[in-house]
Every structure is written in C-alpha cells, then in structure tokens.
C-alpha positions as CSV (number, residue, x, y, z in Angstrom):
1,M,-13.7,16.8,-8.1
2,T,-14.2,18.4,-11.5
3,I,-14.0,16.9,-15.0
4,L,-10.7,18.6,-15.6
5,E,-9.3,17.1,-12.3
6,S,-10.6,13.7,-13.3
7,I,-8.7,14.0,-16.7
8,I,-5.6,15.1,-14.8
9,F,-5.9,12.0,-12.6
10,G,-6.3,9.8,-15.7
11,L,-3.2,11.4,-17.3
12,V,-1.1,10.7,-14.2
13,E,-2.4,7.2,-13.9
14,G,-1.8,6.4,-17.6
15,I,1.8,7.7,-17.6
16,T,2.8,6.2,-14.3
17,E,1.1,2.8,-14.1
18,F,3.6,0.8,-16.0
19,L,6.7,2.8,-15.0
20,P,8.6,1.7,-11.9
21,I,7.6,4.9,-10.0
22,S,4.3,3.9,-8.4
23,S,1.1,5.2,-9.9
24,T,-0.6,5.1,-6.5
25,A,1.9,7.4,-5.0
26,H,1.6,9.9,-7.9
27,L,-2.2,9.8,-7.6
28,I,-2.1,10.5,-3.8
29,I,0.4,13.3,-4.4
30,T,-1.8,14.7,-7.2
31,A,-4.8,14.7,-4.8
32,E,-2.6,16.6,-2.3
33,I,-1.6,19.2,-5.0
34,L,-5.2,19.6,-6.0
35,K,-6.3,19.8,-2.4
36,L,-8.8,16.9,-2.7
37,E,-9.6,15.1,0.5
38,Q,-9.0,11.4,0.4
39,S,-12.7,10.5,0.5
40,D,-14.1,7.0,-0.2
41,F,-14.9,8.2,-3.7
42,I,-11.4,9.6,-4.4
43,K,-9.8,6.4,-3.0
44,T,-12.0,4.2,-5.2
45,F,-11.5,6.6,-8.2
46,E,-7.7,6.2,-7.9
47,V,-8.1,2.5,-8.2
48,A,-10.9,2.3,-10.7
49,I,-9.2,4.5,-13.4
50,Q,-6.6,1.7,-13.7
51,L,-9.2,0.0,-16.0
52,G,-8.2,2.5,-18.7
53,A,-4.5,1.4,-18.3
54,I,-5.7,-2.3,-18.4
55,L,-7.5,-1.7,-21.6
56,S,-4.3,-0.3,-23.2
57,I,-2.5,-3.6,-22.5
58,V,-5.4,-5.6,-23.8
59,V,-5.4,-3.6,-27.0
60,L,-1.6,-3.9,-27.4
61,Y,-1.1,-7.5,-26.3
62,W,-4.4,-9.2,-27.1
63,R,-2.7,-12.0,-29.0
64,S,-0.6,-12.9,-25.9
65,L,-3.6,-12.6,-23.7
66,L,-6.1,-14.6,-25.8
67,Q,-4.1,-16.9,-28.0
68,N,-1.0,-18.1,-26.1
69,K,-2.1,-20.6,-23.4
70,E,1.5,-21.0,-22.0
71,V,1.7,-17.2,-21.4
72,L,-1.7,-17.3,-19.7
73,K,-0.7,-20.1,-17.4
74,R,2.4,-18.1,-16.2
75,I,0.2,-15.0,-15.6
76,A,-2.2,-17.1,-13.6
77,A,0.6,-18.6,-11.5
78,A,2.1,-15.2,-10.8
79,F,-1.3,-13.6,-10.0
80,I,-2.2,-16.1,-7.2
81,P,0.2,-14.7,-4.4
82,T,-1.0,-11.1,-5.1
83,A,-4.6,-12.1,-5.0
84,I,-4.2,-13.8,-1.6
85,V,-2.2,-11.0,-0.1
86,G,-4.5,-8.3,-1.5
87,F,-7.7,-10.0,-0.3
88,V,-6.3,-10.6,3.2
89,L,-4.9,-7.2,3.7
90,Y,-7.5,-5.1,1.9
91,E,-8.8,-3.2,4.9
92,L,-5.3,-2.6,6.3
93,I,-4.1,-1.3,3.0
94,K,-7.0,1.1,2.6
95,G,-6.8,2.3,6.2
96,I,-3.1,2.5,7.2
97,F,-0.9,2.4,4.2
98,G,-2.6,5.2,2.3
99,S,-1.0,8.0,4.3
100,L,1.2,10.5,2.4
101,N,4.0,9.9,4.8
102,V,4.2,6.1,4.1
103,V,3.9,6.8,0.4
104,L,6.8,9.2,0.3
105,W,9.1,6.9,2.3
106,A,8.2,4.0,0.0
107,L,9.0,6.2,-3.0
108,F,12.4,7.2,-1.5
109,W,13.6,3.8,-0.4
110,G,12.2,2.2,-3.5
111,G,14.4,4.6,-5.5
112,V,17.4,3.7,-3.5
113,A,16.7,0.0,-4.0
114,I,16.4,0.4,-7.8
115,I,19.7,2.2,-8.0
116,L,21.5,-0.3,-5.9
117,F,20.1,-3.2,-7.7
118,E,21.0,-1.8,-11.1
119,H,24.5,-1.0,-9.9
120,F,25.2,-4.6,-9.0
121,Y,23.0,-6.4,-11.6
122,R,24.5,-8.3,-14.4
123,E,22.3,-10.2,-16.9
124,K,22.7,-14.0,-16.5
125,D,23.8,-16.2,-19.3
126,G,20.8,-18.0,-20.8
127,A,18.4,-15.4,-19.5
128,H,14.8,-16.1,-20.5
129,S,13.8,-14.2,-23.6
130,E,10.2,-15.6,-23.8
131,I,7.5,-15.4,-21.2
132,A,6.4,-19.0,-22.1
133,E,9.9,-20.2,-21.0
134,I,9.4,-19.0,-17.4
135,S,9.0,-21.8,-14.9
136,Y,5.9,-21.9,-12.8
137,K,8.1,-21.6,-9.7
138,K,9.6,-18.4,-11.0
139,A,6.2,-17.1,-12.0
140,V,5.0,-17.5,-8.5
141,I,8.1,-15.8,-7.0
142,I,7.5,-12.9,-9.4
143,G,3.9,-12.8,-8.0
144,L,5.3,-12.6,-4.5
145,F,7.5,-9.7,-5.5
146,Q,4.4,-8.0,-6.9
147,S,2.5,-8.5,-3.7
148,I,5.0,-6.2,-1.9
149,A,3.4,-3.4,-3.9
150,V,0.2,-3.6,-1.7
151,I,2.1,-0.8,0.2
152,P,1.3,2.4,-1.8
153,G,4.5,3.9,-3.1
154,V,6.4,0.6,-3.6
155,S,5.3,0.3,-7.3
156,R,3.9,-2.9,-8.7
157,A,6.0,-2.5,-11.9
158,A,9.3,-1.9,-10.0
159,A,8.7,-4.9,-7.7
160,T,7.9,-7.3,-10.6
161,I,10.7,-6.0,-12.8
162,I,13.4,-6.3,-10.1
163,G,12.1,-9.7,-9.1
164,G,12.1,-10.9,-12.8
165,L,15.6,-9.6,-13.5
166,W,16.9,-11.2,-10.3
167,L,15.4,-14.6,-11.4
168,G,17.1,-14.4,-14.8
169,L,14.7,-12.9,-17.2
170,K,15.8,-10.5,-20.0
171,R,14.8,-6.9,-19.4
172,K,12.2,-6.7,-22.2
173,T,10.7,-10.0,-21.2
174,I,10.1,-9.1,-17.6
175,V,8.8,-5.6,-18.6
176,E,6.2,-7.2,-20.9
177,F,5.4,-9.9,-18.3
178,S,4.8,-7.0,-15.8
179,F,2.4,-5.4,-18.4
180,L,0.4,-8.6,-18.8
181,L,0.4,-9.5,-15.1
182,A,-1.1,-6.1,-14.4
183,V,-4.3,-7.1,-16.2
184,P,-5.7,-9.7,-13.7
185,T,-4.1,-7.8,-10.8
186,M,-5.7,-4.5,-11.5
187,L,-9.0,-6.1,-12.7
188,A,-9.3,-7.9,-9.3
189,A,-8.3,-4.8,-7.3
190,T,-10.7,-2.5,-9.3
191,G,-13.5,-5.0,-9.3
192,F,-13.3,-5.6,-5.5
193,D,-13.1,-1.9,-4.8
194,L,-16.1,-1.1,-7.0
195,Y,-18.1,-3.9,-5.6
196,K,-17.7,-2.5,-2.1
197,N,-18.1,1.2,-2.9
198,A,-19.8,1.8,-6.3
199,P,-23.3,1.5,-5.0
200,S,-22.8,4.8,-3.1
201,F,-21.6,6.7,-6.2
202,S,-23.8,9.3,-7.8
203,S,-24.4,9.6,-11.6
204,D,-22.1,12.6,-11.7
205,E,-19.3,10.6,-10.0
206,F,-19.6,7.9,-12.6
207,I,-19.2,10.6,-15.3
208,L,-16.0,11.7,-13.6
209,L,-14.8,8.1,-13.6
210,A,-15.5,7.8,-17.3
211,F,-13.4,10.8,-18.2
212,G,-10.6,9.5,-16.0
213,L,-10.7,6.1,-17.7
214,V,-10.5,7.5,-21.2
215,A,-7.5,9.7,-20.2
216,S,-5.8,6.8,-18.5
217,F,-6.2,4.6,-21.6
218,V,-4.7,7.2,-24.0
219,F,-1.7,8.0,-21.9
220,A,-1.0,4.4,-20.8
221,T,-0.8,3.4,-24.4
222,M,1.8,6.1,-25.1
223,A,3.7,5.3,-21.9
224,V,4.0,1.5,-22.7
225,K,5.4,2.2,-26.2
226,L,7.9,4.7,-24.8
227,L,9.1,2.4,-22.0
228,L,9.8,-0.4,-24.4
229,K,11.9,1.9,-26.5
230,F,13.7,3.3,-23.4
231,I,14.8,-0.1,-22.1
232,Q,16.5,-1.0,-25.3
233,Q,19.4,1.2,-24.4
234,N,18.9,2.1,-20.7
235,D,18.5,0.6,-17.3
236,F,16.2,1.9,-14.5
237,K,18.6,4.1,-12.5
238,F,16.9,7.2,-13.9
239,F,13.6,6.1,-12.4
240,G,15.3,5.4,-9.1
241,A,16.8,8.9,-9.0
242,Y,13.4,10.4,-10.0
243,R,11.7,8.6,-7.1
244,I,14.2,9.9,-4.6
245,V,14.0,13.5,-5.9
246,I,10.1,13.4,-5.9
247,A,10.1,12.0,-2.4
248,I,12.4,14.6,-1.0
249,L,10.6,17.4,-2.8
250,F,7.2,16.5,-1.5
251,F,8.5,15.8,2.0
252,A,9.7,19.4,2.0
253,I,6.4,20.7,0.7
254,F,3.8,18.6,2.5
255,I,5.3,17.0,5.6
256,K,5.6,19.3,8.6
C-alpha cells in the first residue's frame, strides 16, 4: 500500500461510514479495484481508519457525548448487544464473512430491504424527537439491529436507522443516535483489532494508517453534515437503489 492508496481508503471510509451503504463493503471493493490483497494489515487498516470517522463525531457532538448523561445511558444500553455479538463472532467475521461474494450479496439485499421498508414506512404519531426520550428497551433493540452489521455489507448505519424508525423514532433522531452509537462500537472494534494485530505492524505501516485516519476524519465530517441536510427532505430509497446498482456492477466486474 502507498500513501496515496491510504488516503483513498480514508476518503472512502469517511464518506461511507455514516451513510446506509456499508463502509466495510466499499473498503473491500476499493481494495479489489486497487488490487490489494486482503492481508492481515489491510484488514486491520480497514477497521482502524474508522478512528478518524469516530473523531469527527466526537468533535461535532462532544456536548451530547460528555454532558448529557441520559444520552450516554441510551448509548451504553444499545452498545451492549453489539459488544457481545462482536466479541463472540470475531474470528468468524474476520475469516468467513469478509469475502467479496458475501459483501456484494449483503449490499444487494440490504438495498432491497431499504427500498421496501421506506415504501411501507409511515412515521408514527408521537415519534421520539429526543435521544434521551428513548426507553432502555428500545435502545437495546436498536443495538440488536446494529449487531446484524457484523456481516460486512449489511451497514451498521442502515441497520440502526431502520431499527430506530421501526421503533418509532423521528428520522433525524435515529440518524444522530446512529452517529453517537458508532463511537463506542467502532472504538471497541478498532481497539480489539489493533490489540491483536498492531504488534506486527512496521513503522511504515503506522505512517500509512496515520494518513488514512486524517483523510477519514476530514471526509466523515463533511458526510455527516451533508446527510443531516439530505434527510430533511428525503428518505433513504436513493441509498437503497445505489446499493443495488453497485452490487450488480461489481458482481459483473469481479465475480466469475
């Protein structure tokens, strides 16, 4: 991997992490386009550059993260199911679910699910407009939805957003909750992965990671602001259609 390639990875991670289109899928596709073998370093790099995206949320939402205890309690409740599933299935996820074939199928069917959900979805009367209003039961259920995204290509953002809308949260509320829930989720995933693999990294590989982190932070900050503007007048059908098109396109290119 070169510095330019690490910046490209950071750009892809930053733009896609908080959109319902699966950043993991796009990073795996990017690696295929750049003809980079899925080595242990590349797999860990794809996880670790999420730290840049996490930092963008901390910068944009530090008040909610540091000053609102009720919000923090909901985030903690939602994080528990994901932590359990991720810890139990770590080896399986890294070994089996990382194939391009699985990722593209998850992209495709995830796109279909988003379009169908949005077609039938109607916002409920009295939908929660504040994260602090979410019950702990609903927070845990949202966490269970998020845990489905241990399968690359499903999309953590899509799973949590659909789960939250189904449970009766306003669109902006669940999108912002998804942002905040990403912080402990990605910190745990990144920390665990680095703990297992970082000792084998060279100094040059840490430099590549640094460039990827910076690019991820810059583009994630931009993507978050654009998504919040987008959802004011739009649903997520566009992203569902995008997922389907991308899946079909790369099936045609890569799968023989």
